[in-house]
C-alpha positions in Angstrom: 18.3 -34.4 41.6 21.1 -32.9 43.6 23.7 -34.3 41.3 21.8 -32.9 38.3 21.7 -29.4 39.8 25.4 -29.8 40.6 26.1 -30.7 37.0 24.1 -27.7 35.7 26.0 -25.5 38.2 29.3 -26.7 36.8 28.2 -25.8 33.3 26.9 -22.3 34.1 30.3 -20.5 33.6 30.6 -22.2 30.2 27.0 -21.3 29.1 27.4 -17.7 30.2 30.7 -17.5 28.3 29.1 -19.0 25.2 26.2 -16.6 25.5 28.5 -13.6 25.8 30.6 -14.8 22.9 27.5 -15.1 20.7 26.5 -11.6 21.6 30.0 -10.3 20.9 30.2 -12.0 17.5 26.7 -10.6 16.6 27.8 -7.1 17.5 31.0 -7.5 15.5 29.0 -8.7 12.5 26.8 -5.7 12.7 29.7 -3.3 13.0 31.5 -4.9 10.0 28.4 -4.4 7.9 27.8 -0.9 9.2 31.4 0.3 8.6 31.3 4.1 8.5 27.6 4.4 7.6 25.4 6.6 9.9 23.5 4.4 12.4 23.6 3.2 16.0 27.0 1.9 17.2 25.5 -0.6 19.7 22.4 -2.7 19.1 20.5 -5.2 21.3 21.2 -8.8 20.6 18.9 -10.4 18.0 16.0 -7.9 18.5 18.2 -4.9 17.6 15.9 -1.9 17.5 12.7 -4.0 16.8 11.0 -2.8 20.0 11.2 0.9 19.1 10.1 0.0 15.5 7.0 -1.8 16.7 6.1 0.6 19.5 6.8 3.9 17.7 7.4 3.3 14.0 6.9 6.9 13.0 9.7 8.1 15.3 11.9 5.2 14.3 11.8 6.1 10.6 12.1 9.8 11.4 15.4 9.1 13.3 16.6 7.0 10.3 15.9 9.9 8.0 17.7 12.3 10.3 20.8 10.0 10.4 20.6 9.8 6.6 20.6 13.5 6.0 24.3 13.9 5.4 25.0 10.9 3.0 21.5 9.9 1.8 21.3 6.6 3.7 21.6 5.1 7.2 21.7 1.7 8.8 20.2 -0.3 11.7 19.6 -3.8 13.0 16.1 -5.4 13.4 15.2 -9.0 14.5 18.6 -10.4 13.4 18.5 -8.5 10.1 20.8 -5.7 9.0 18.8 -2.9 7.3 19.7 0.1 5.1 17.3 3.1 5.0 17.5 5.2 1.7 16.6 8.9 2.0 18.2 10.1 -1.3 16.0 10.1 -4.3 18.9 9.2 -6.7 19.9 6.3 -4.4 16.3 5.1 -4.3 16.2 5.1 -8.1 19.4 3.1 -8.1 17.7 0.4 -6.0 14.5 0.4 -8.1 16.5 0.1 -11.4 18.4 -2.9 -10.2 15.7 -5.4 -9.3 17.3 -8.4 -10.9 18.8 -11.9 -9.9 22.2 -10.5 -9.1 21.2 -7.3 -7.2 17.9 -6.7 -5.4 14.6 -8.6 -4.8 11.5 -6.5 -4.2 9.7 -8.1 -1.2 6.9 -5.7 -0.3 7.4 -6.6 3.4 10.5 -7.4 5.3 9.2 -11.0 5.8 7.0 -11.0 2.7 8.0 -14.4 1.2 6.7 -16.1 4.4 3.5 -14.2 4.2 2.7 -14.0 0.5 4.0 -17.4 -0.8 6.0 -18.2 -3.9 3.6 -17.3 -6.7 3.9 -13.5 -6.4 4.2 -10.7 -8.9 6.4 -8.8 -6.5 9.2 -11.4 -6.7 9.4 -11.7 -10.5 12.3 -10.6 -12.6 13.2 -10.1 -16.3 11.3 -11.5 -19.1 8.8 -13.5 -16.9 7.9 -10.3 -15.2 7.5 -8.4 -18.5 5.3 -11.1 -19.9 3.1 -11.1 -16.8 2.7 -7.4 -16.9 1.7 -7.7 -20.6 -0.9 -10.3 -19.7 -2.5 -8.1 -17.0 -2.4 -4.9 -19.2 -6.1 -5.6 -20.4 -7.1 -5.1 -16.7 -6.4 -1.3 -17.0 -7.5 -0.3 -20.5 -9.9 2.7 -20.8 -12.8 0.3 -21.3 -11.9 -1.7 -18.1 -11.3 1.5 -16.1 -14.7 2.8 -17.2 -16.3 -0.4 -15.8 -14.5 0.0 -12.5 -15.5 3.7 -12.3 -19.2 2.7 -12.3 -18.7 0.1 -9.6 -16.6 2.5 -7.5 -19.2 5.3 -7.5 -22.1 3.0 -6.5 -20.0 1.7 -3.5 -18.7 5.1 -2.5 -22.3 6.5 -2.5 -23.5 3.6 -0.4 -20.9 4.2 2.2 -21.1 8.0 2.3 -24.8 7.6 3.1 -23.9 5.1 5.8 -21.3 7.5 7.3 -23.7 10.4 7.3 -26.3 8.3 9.0 -23.9 7.2 11.7 -22.8 10.8 12.3 -26.4 12.0 12.6 -27.3 9.3 15.2 -24.9 11.1 17.6 -24.3 14.6 16.2 -22.2 15.8 19.2 -19.8 12.9 18.9 -17.3 12.6 15.9 -17.0 9.4 14.0 -13.6 7.9 13.1 -13.3 7.2 9.3 -10.3 4.9 9.4 -12.2 1.6 9.8 -15.1 2.9 7.8 -12.9 3.8 4.9 -11.2 0.4 5.1 -14.6 -1.3 4.9 -15.6 0.8 1.9 -12.3 0.0 0.1 -12.5 -3.7 0.9 -16.0 -3.8 -0.6 -14.7 -1.8 -3.6 -11.7 -4.2 -4.1 -13.9 -7.3 -3.8 -16.4 -5.9 -6.3 -14.0 -4.4 -8.8 -11.5 -7.4 -8.7 -13.8 -10.4 -8.5 -17.4 -9.1 -8.5 -20.1 -11.7 -8.9 -17.8 -14.6 -8.0 -17.7 -13.8 -4.3 -20.9 -14.7 -2.4 -22.1 -12.8 0.7 -20.8 -15.5 3.0 -17.4 -15.5 1.2 -17.2 -11.7 1.5 -17.6 -11.9 5.3 -14.9 -14.6 5.6 -12.7 -12.6 3.2 -13.1 -9.5 5.5 -12.1 -11.4 8.6 -9.1 -13.0 7.0 -7.9 -9.7 5.5 -8.1 -8.1 9.0 -6.0 -11.0 10.4 -3.5 -10.4 7.6 -3.4 -6.6 8.3 -2.8 -7.2 12.0 0.0 -9.6 11.3 1.8 -7.1 9.1 2.6 -4.9 12.1 3.8 -7.7 14.5 7.0 -9.5 15.1 7.6 -12.3 12.6 7.1 -15.3 15.0 5.6 -18.0 12.8 4.3 -20.0 15.8 0.8 -21.1 16.8 -1.1 -18.3 18.5 1.1 -15.5 17.2 -0.4 -12.8 14.9 2.2 -13.4 12.2 1.1 -17.1 12.0 -2.5 -16.1 11.8 -1.7 -13.7 9.0 0.2 -16.3 7.0 -2.7 -18.8 7.3 -5.2 -16.0 6.4 -3.3 -15.3 3.2 -3.5 -19.0 2.2 -7.3 -18.9 2.7 -7.6 -15.6 0.8 -5.5 -16.9 -2.1 -7.7 -20.1 -2.2 -10.9 -17.9 -2.4 -9.4 -15.8 -5.2 -8.3 -19.0 -7.0 -11.9 -20.2 -7.0 -13.0 -16.8 -8.4 -10.4 -17.1 -11.2 -11.7 -20.5 -12.2 -15.3 -19.3 -12.3 -14.4 -16.3 -14.4 -12.4 -18.4 -16.8 -15.4 -20.6 -17.3 -17.8 -17.7 -17.9 -15.4 -16.1 -20.4 -15.1 -19.4 -22.3 -18.9 -19.2 -22.7 -18.6 -15.7 -24.2 -19.9 -13.6 -21.4 -19.1 -9.9 -21.2 -16.6 -8.8 -18.6 -18.0 -7.2 -15.4 -14.9 -7.0 -13.2 -11.1 -7.1 -13.3 -10.8 -10.8 -13.3 -13.2 -11.1 -16.2 -11.0 -8.7 -18.4 -8.0 -10.7 -17.4 -9.6 -14.1 -18.1 -11.1 -12.9 -21.4 -7.6 -12.2 -22.7 -6.3 -15.4 -21.2 -9.1 -17.5 -22.9 -8.4 -15.8 -26.2 -4.7 -16.8 -26.0 -5.6 -20.3 -25.0 -8.0 -20.6 -28.0 -5.4 -19.2 -30.4 -2.4 -21.3 -29.2 -4.4 -24.5 -28.3 -2.5 -24.5 -25.0 -2.5 -22.6 -21.8 0.1 -19.9 -21.7 2.6 -19.7 -18.8 1.3 -18.1 -15.6 -2.4 -18.8 -16.3 -3.0 -21.6 -13.8 -5.9 -20.7 -11.4 -3.7 -20.8 -8.3 -1.1 -18.5 -9.8 -3.8 -16.0 -10.8 -5.3 -16.2 -7.3 -1.9 -15.3 -5.9 -1.5 -12.4 -8.3 -5.0 -11.1 -7.4 -3.9 -11.1 -3.8 -1.0 -8.9 -4.9 -3.5 -6.4 -6.4 -5.6 -6.5 -3.2 -2.6 -5.9 -1.0 -1.3 -3.0 -3.2 -4.8 -1.4 -3.5 -6.5 -1.9 -0.2 -4.5 -0.1 2.6 -2.8 2.4 0.3 -6.1 3.6 -0.9 -7.6 3.8 2.6 -4.6 6.0 3.6 -5.1 8.4 0.7 -8.8 8.8 1.4 -8.2 9.7 5.0 -5.5 12.2 4.2 -7.7 13.7 1.5 -10.4 14.4 4.1 -7.8 15.7 6.6 -6.1 18.0 4.0 -9.4 19.3 2.5 -10.5 20.3 6.0 -7.3 22.1 6.8 -7.2 23.9 3.4 -10.7 25.4 2.9 -9.6 27.3 -0.2 -8.7 23.9 -1.9 -12.1 22.5 -0.8 -13.9 25.5 -2.3 -12.1 25.1 -5.7 -12.9 21.3 -5.8 -16.6 22.0 -5.1 -16.7 24.7 -7.7 -15.1 22.5 -10.4 -17.3 19.4 -9.6 -20.5 21.5 -9.7 -19.6 22.7 -13.2 -19.2 19.1 -14.4 -21.6 16.9 -12.4 -24.8 17.4 -10.5 -26.1 14.8 -7.9 -29.6 15.7 -8.9 -28.9 14.4 -12.4 -28.9 10.8 -11.1 -26.2 10.1 -13.6 -22.9 8.5 -12.9 -19.7 10.5 -13.4 -18.4 9.4 -16.7 -14.7 8.7 -17.5 -14.7 11.8 -19.7 -16.0 13.9 -16.8 -13.3 12.5 -14.5 -10.7 13.7 -17.1 -12.3 17.1 -17.1 -11.8 17.5 -13.3 -8.3 18.9 -13.7 -8.1 20.6 -10.4 -9.6 17.6 -8.5 -7.0 15.4 -10.2 -4.3 17.8 -9.1 -5.6 17.6 -5.5 -5.5 13.8 -5.7 -1.9 13.7 -7.0 -0.9 16.2 -4.3 -2.5 14.1 -1.5 -0.5 11.1 -2.7 2.7 13.2 -2.9 2.3 14.9 0.4 1.3 11.8 2.3 2.7 8.9 0.3 0.6 6.0 1.7 3.3 3.2 1.5 6.2 5.2 2.7 8.8 2.5 2.2 9.4 -0.2 -0.4 11.4 -3.1 1.1 14.0 -4.9 -1.1 16.6 -7.6 -0.2 20.1 -7.5 -1.5 20.7 -10.8 -3.2 24.4 -10.0 -3.6 26.8 -7.3 -2.3 25.9 -4.1 -4.1 27.9 -0.9 -4.3 25.6 1.9 -3.2 28.1 4.7 -3.3 31.8 5.0 -3.9 32.5 4.4 -0.3 29.8 2.0 0.9 28.7 -1.5 -0.4 25.4 -3.0 0.8 26.1 -6.5 2.2 24.3 -9.5 0.8 21.1 -10.3 2.7 20.5 -6.7 3.8 16.9 -5.5 3.8 17.0 -2.1 2.0 14.2 0.5 2.5 14.0 3.2 -0.2 11.8 5.9 1.3 9.3 7.3 -1.3 8.0 9.5 1.5 11.3 11.3 1.9 11.6 11.7 -1.9 8.3 13.5 -2.0 9.8 16.3 0.0 12.9 16.7 -2.2 13.0 18.9 -5.4 9.4 20.2 -5.4 8.9 23.9 -4.9 8.1 24.5 -1.2 7.7 20.8 -0.8 6.4 21.1 2.8 3.3 22.9 1.6 0.2 21.2 0.5 -0.3 22.9 -2.9 -2.3 21.1 -5.7 -1.4 23.9 -8.1 2.1 22.4 -8.5 0.4 19.8 -10.7 -1.3 22.4 -12.9 -0.6 22.7 -16.7 1.2 26.0 -15.9 3.7 24.7 -13.3 3.9 21.0 -14.3 6.0 20.0 -11.3 4.9 16.4 -12.0 7.0 16.6 -15.1 9.9 18.8 -13.8 10.3 16.7 -10.6 9.1 13.4 -12.0 12.0 11.6 -10.4 10.9 12.7 -6.9 7.3 11.5 -7.4 7.9 7.9 -6.3 4.6 7.1 -4.5 3.8 4.5 -7.3 7.4 3.3 -7.4 9.8 3.4 -10.4 11.6 1.0 -12.7 10.2 -2.4 -13.8 8.0 -2.8 -10.7 6.2 0.6 -11.0 2.6 0.2 -10.0 0.5 -1.0 -12.9 -2.8 0.1 -11.3 -1.9 3.8 -10.6 -4.5 5.1 -13.0 -7.1 3.0 -11.2 -5.9 4.2 -7.8 -6.0 7.9 -8.8 -9.5 7.5 -10.4 -10.7 6.1 -7.1 -9.3 9.0 -5.1 -10.6 11.6 -7.6 -14.1 10.0 -7.5 -14.1 9.9 -3.7 -12.9 13.5 -3.3 -15.5 14.7 -5.9 -18.4 12.8 -4.2 -17.4 13.4 -0.6 -16.9 17.2 -1.1 -20.2 17.5 -3.1 -22.5 15.3 -1.1 -21.3 16.0 2.4 -20.4 18.9 4.7 -17.7 17.8 7.1 -15.6 19.2 9.9 -12.6 17.5 11.6 -12.6 17.0 15.3 -9.3 18.6 16.0 -7.2 17.6 19.0 -3.5 17.9 19.8 -1.5 15.7 17.5 -4.6 14.4 15.6 -2.8 14.9 12.2 0.4 13.2 13.2 1.4 10.2 11.2 0.5 6.7 12.4 1.5 3.4 10.7 -1.4 0.9 10.3 0.4 -0.5 8.2 0.2 2.4 5.6 0.1 5.9 7.2 -3.0 7.6 8.4 -3.9 10.5 10.8 -3.1 9.5 14.4 -6.8 10.0 15.5 -8.1 7.8 12.7 -9.6 10.9 11.0 -12.4 11.9 13.3 -15.1 14.0 11.7 -18.6 15.4 12.0 -20.7 14.8 8.9 -24.0 16.2 7.5 -25.7 16.0 4.1 -24.8 18.9 1.8 -26.9 18.1 -1.3 -30.7 18.5 -1.5 -30.9 14.7 -2.0 -28.5 11.9 -2.7 -28.2 10.8 -6.3 -29.9 7.6 -7.4 -27.1 5.8 -9.2 -27.2 2.3 -10.8 -25.2 0.3 -13.3 -28.0 0.5 -15.9 
């Protein structure tokens, strides 16, 4: 034992020297990639600034934006990866327009491939990507959106009644809407996307797995037993398996000639038609592939929508004039006492409420950053080239405050037919992305937000429980009010509408 300790003691100077050399080389590698770009000059070994990113993500990205103010971008180092933060709208468009095999790969999350697997809409390029978007186009036709609108309203009403009951049980205590809105949106996503193919038991397991996935998104990417990231990756595998089974059931029903009742039905109806006409299964129509793509939809819709609903409540409370105009418009178009669903035509008539929804998304873009990986060295500006392997973060949040008139003000009128800032400053409105990977479901997302605002403002009276910093931004993983949007609720209408599919 003594000789072994003596041996270790003799190696200590060499081990220390080796460790210091590794740290030195890592620092040199970072500085070579950084060059003259704005960013920290010294970073911690391996972890870099991961600790500050995990502990205070809002402040971390604010500092990156401040550093980027002069040249439109800044750099940093996180968990062994060099990163570039893009503040400039034009530079963000440059990234979005160059998603291709020799430039950038959209990843959705810095370690997305480990989480989401290989069959993923996010990672596709070129003709394969175009063909898949064509295949999923039937999911978002006016007819399909009308089907979803019906399902959305029934679920929104169910949950608004629940929220009001929870608030009335303890009227002196506010309720936090963050988890409640997430539950409502998860039920909406489950029902709209796969509807009848998900049993009650499957829905419960689905919810638990999605919560594991959500937790892992915000943790360090240690893919080891017991770590949140590993739990998230395994949860995704189970979720994809469940969605794969739903796709198989839908395909069978559509083969039998059933009418579509949810998104996967509209998708499989078109798929079955193509199979029948060509006598062979088209590419990208295997059940497992479709299950993976359905998970993409779920990931894109779930937390982003929750974020927008919470900010809608927050901003309507702090802008009573906007709330008054919404209520006046909705009352002219729809009455809860009618017991009739809001039609697609009525949604289109709600011009001001639609402007409010678009302004909520602009003012508080739910997914603030869109991670890409540089597949090759890429010239970002005349004086800086992004090194291969860099994770690049175009900030759609920062773009939302560029160009627009008095961009720091919450002002739905900017989207009116008179001002048309959505047209004039279209390049700055990047909440749904840009280029070949622009969100295919943005009409669905905006419809959901419009319906929620219309029903929430009409059926309920509400008041925010305001405390210091309650409206500050918190990442979870999309952004939401720091206090989780605490409110007092009471029923505003004489009675709740009696809504049904038939």
